[in-house]
C-alpha positions in Angstrom: 183.5 129.6 182.8 185.8 127.1 181.1 184.2 123.8 180.0 186.2 120.6 179.6 184.3 119.8 176.5 184.9 123.2 174.8 187.1 122.9 171.7 187.7 124.7 168.5 186.2 124.0 165.1 186.3 120.2 164.7 185.8 117.6 161.9 182.4 116.1 161.5 181.9 112.4 161.0 182.6 112.3 157.3 185.9 114.2 157.8 186.8 111.9 160.7 186.2 108.9 158.5 188.4 110.4 155.8 191.1 111.1 158.4 191.1 107.4 159.4 190.8 106.2 155.7 194.0 108.2 155.0 196.0 106.7 157.8 194.9 103.1 157.2 197.9 101.9 155.2 200.5 103.3 157.6 198.6 102.1 160.7 198.4 98.6 159.2 202.1 98.5 158.4 203.4 100.2 161.5 201.4 98.3 164.2 199.7 95.4 162.5 196.2 96.8 162.8 196.5 97.9 166.5 195.6 101.6 166.1 195.4 102.3 169.8 198.3 103.0 172.2 200.6 100.5 173.9 201.5 99.4 177.4 205.1 98.9 178.6 206.0 98.1 182.2 209.1 100.3 182.3 212.0 101.7 180.3 213.7 98.4 180.4 210.8 96.5 178.8 211.9 95.5 175.3 208.5 94.3 174.1 207.8 95.2 170.5 205.2 97.8 169.8 202.7 95.2 168.6 203.1 93.1 171.7 202.7 96.1 174.0 199.6 97.1 172.1 198.1 93.7 172.6 198.8 94.0 176.3 196.5 97.0 176.5 193.7 95.1 174.7 194.1 92.4 177.4 193.8 95.0 180.1 190.4 95.9 178.7 189.3 92.3 178.4 190.4 91.5 181.9 188.6 94.6 183.3 185.4 93.4 181.5 185.8 89.8 182.8 185.0 88.5 179.4 183.6 85.0 179.3 183.5 82.5 176.4 180.5 82.9 174.2 179.7 86.5 175.3 178.6 89.1 172.7 180.9 92.1 172.5 180.5 95.3 170.6 183.7 97.1 169.6 182.9 100.7 168.7 185.4 102.6 166.6 187.0 99.2 165.9 189.8 100.5 163.6 191.5 97.8 161.5 190.0 95.0 163.6 193.1 93.7 165.4 191.7 94.1 168.9 188.4 92.5 168.0 190.2 89.5 166.5 192.4 89.2 169.5 189.5 89.2 171.9 187.7 86.5 169.8 190.9 84.3 169.6 192.0 84.7 173.2 188.7 84.9 175.1 186.3 83.0 172.9 183.8 85.8 172.6 181.7 86.9 169.6 182.6 90.4 168.5 180.8 92.9 166.3 182.9 95.9 165.3 181.5 99.2 164.0 183.4 101.9 162.3 182.6 105.0 160.2 185.6 104.3 158.0 184.4 102.0 155.2 188.0 101.3 154.2 189.0 100.2 157.7 185.9 98.0 157.9 187.0 96.3 154.6 190.5 95.8 156.0 189.1 94.4 159.3 186.8 92.0 157.5 189.7 90.7 155.5 191.8 90.3 158.7 189.0 88.3 160.3 188.7 86.0 157.3 192.5 85.5 157.2 192.5 84.6 160.8 189.8 82.0 160.3 187.4 83.9 162.6 184.9 85.3 160.1 182.1 83.3 161.8 183.0 84.8 165.2 184.0 88.4 164.3 182.0 90.7 162.0 182.5 94.3 161.1 180.0 96.8 159.7 180.1 100.4 158.6 178.1 102.4 161.1 178.1 105.5 163.3 178.2 104.3 166.9 176.3 107.4 167.9 173.2 106.0 166.1 173.3 102.3 166.6 170.4 100.2 165.2 170.9 97.1 167.4 168.0 96.0 169.5 168.0 96.8 173.2 170.2 94.5 175.3 172.1 93.0 172.3 175.5 92.8 173.9 177.1 91.6 177.1 180.0 94.0 176.9 181.1 97.1 174.9 184.8 98.0 174.1 185.6 101.6 173.2 189.4 102.1 172.8 190.3 105.7 172.1 187.0 106.1 170.2 184.7 108.3 172.2 186.7 111.5 172.0 185.5 111.9 168.4 181.8 112.4 169.2 180.1 115.8 169.3 177.5 114.7 171.9 179.1 112.4 174.4 176.0 111.9 176.5 173.9 110.8 173.5 176.6 108.3 172.5 176.8 106.9 176.0 173.1 106.5 176.3 173.1 104.6 173.0 175.8 102.2 174.3 173.8 101.8 177.6 170.7 100.9 175.6 172.4 98.1 173.6 173.8 96.5 176.7 171.9 93.9 178.6 171.2 94.5 182.3 174.5 93.9 184.1 176.4 94.4 180.9 179.8 96.1 181.0 181.5 99.0 179.1 185.2 99.6 179.1 186.8 102.6 177.5 190.4 103.7 177.2 191.5 107.3 176.6 194.3 109.7 177.3 193.3 111.8 180.3 193.8 115.4 181.4 196.1 115.4 184.4 198.4 118.5 184.8 196.9 120.4 181.8 194.3 123.1 182.3 191.0 122.9 180.4 192.0 125.3 177.6 195.4 123.6 177.0 193.8 120.2 177.0 191.2 121.3 174.5 193.9 122.6 172.2 195.9 119.4 172.5 192.8 117.4 171.6 192.0 119.7 168.6 195.6 119.3 167.3 194.9 115.6 166.8 191.4 115.7 165.5 189.6 114.9 168.8 186.8 116.8 170.5 188.3 116.9 174.0 190.7 115.6 176.5 189.0 114.8 179.8 190.1 113.9 183.3 188.9 110.7 184.8 186.4 112.6 186.9 185.1 114.4 183.8 184.6 111.0 182.2 182.8 109.6 185.2 180.1 112.3 185.3 178.6 111.7 181.8 178.9 107.9 182.3 176.8 108.2 185.5 174.4 110.5 183.8 173.9 107.9 181.0 172.9 105.4 183.6 176.2 103.5 184.2 177.7 102.6 187.6 181.5 102.6 188.1 183.2 99.2 188.4 186.8 100.4 188.4 189.3 102.6 186.7 193.0 102.0 186.1 195.3 105.0 185.6 198.3 103.7 183.7 199.6 106.9 182.1 203.3 106.4 183.0 203.2 103.0 181.3 201.3 104.2 178.2 201.5 108.0 177.5 204.8 108.2 179.4 206.4 105.8 177.0 206.7 108.2 174.1 210.3 107.3 173.3 209.3 103.7 172.7 207.0 104.8 169.8 209.8 106.8 168.3 212.2 103.9 168.7 209.7 101.8 166.8 209.7 104.2 163.9 213.5 104.4 163.9 214.0 100.7 164.0 211.7 100.2 161.0 212.5 103.3 159.0 214.0 101.5 156.0 211.1 99.2 155.7 208.5 101.9 156.1 210.3 104.3 153.8 210.5 101.7 151.0 206.7 101.4 151.1 205.6 105.0 151.9 208.6 107.2 151.2 210.9 109.1 153.5 208.6 112.1 153.8 205.7 110.0 155.1 208.0 108.4 157.7 209.3 111.7 158.8 205.8 113.0 159.2 204.8 110.0 161.3 207.8 110.6 163.6 207.0 114.3 163.9 203.4 113.6 164.7 204.3 111.0 167.4 206.9 113.3 168.9 204.5 116.2 169.1 201.7 113.9 170.5 203.9 112.6 173.4 205.7 115.9 174.2 203.5 116.8 177.2 204.6 113.6 179.1 202.8 111.6 181.8 202.8 114.4 184.3 200.5 116.4 182.0 198.5 113.6 180.3 197.6 110.2 181.7 195.9 107.2 180.2 192.9 105.5 181.8 191.0 102.2 181.5 187.5 103.0 182.8 185.0 100.2 183.3 181.4 100.7 184.2 178.3 98.5 184.2 174.6 98.8 183.5 172.5 98.1 186.6 170.5 95.0 186.7 167.3 97.0 187.3 
């Protein structure tokens, strides 16, 4: 019987870290440290890629109902731009964790440059084996991070543990819509992920880890369905990026994005799923 979490041979954590280390410079230059996807309202929306990416971070923050002074854990924090945005716009204190030491260094420099080093901190750590005390955080953010873990249940139980009672977790991920299990697994493997799950397939392990559903937002047409917007962003900045990285690197970036978005929103969606830890 097919399993939604069955994939081919996949990178382990050190290989995943190396993958992100290698992409750091281009990610930094292309989207100013926002390494997750972006949100446009429709084809007529002319928002730059960076602005559209920041919109998605706000979707997560709003789903969590973040309040000033709350403690937030950002797992798989990338180059730190979302954590810094959350701190600046919502007044929260953020701890970001990432297995890429290079990205942690870049994120730390970003927080310092933004004048938020006392409010946002980053550390090199594997979020599947967190050493924070129980109940350390009011909220957890996981933007396109949880598809890289081998044991999703173990990772979710760890996030449940470090949340206080009533604490919230919001994750964002591409979701399997029209694709069958085997095709979805192959798509995920092509891009270094462990799996591509439907919303229902995400909810099952979340509930098994002890979470209760608050809401989910399926915004695939406004995120995954906007593939041409990403290609336009490459084309509009080709000369700038080529001067820094070379034509071949820009061509590779464009090919990768084109391949990634080829299935379209009818086959792959994009969900913001928010759950909470029960009070008792």
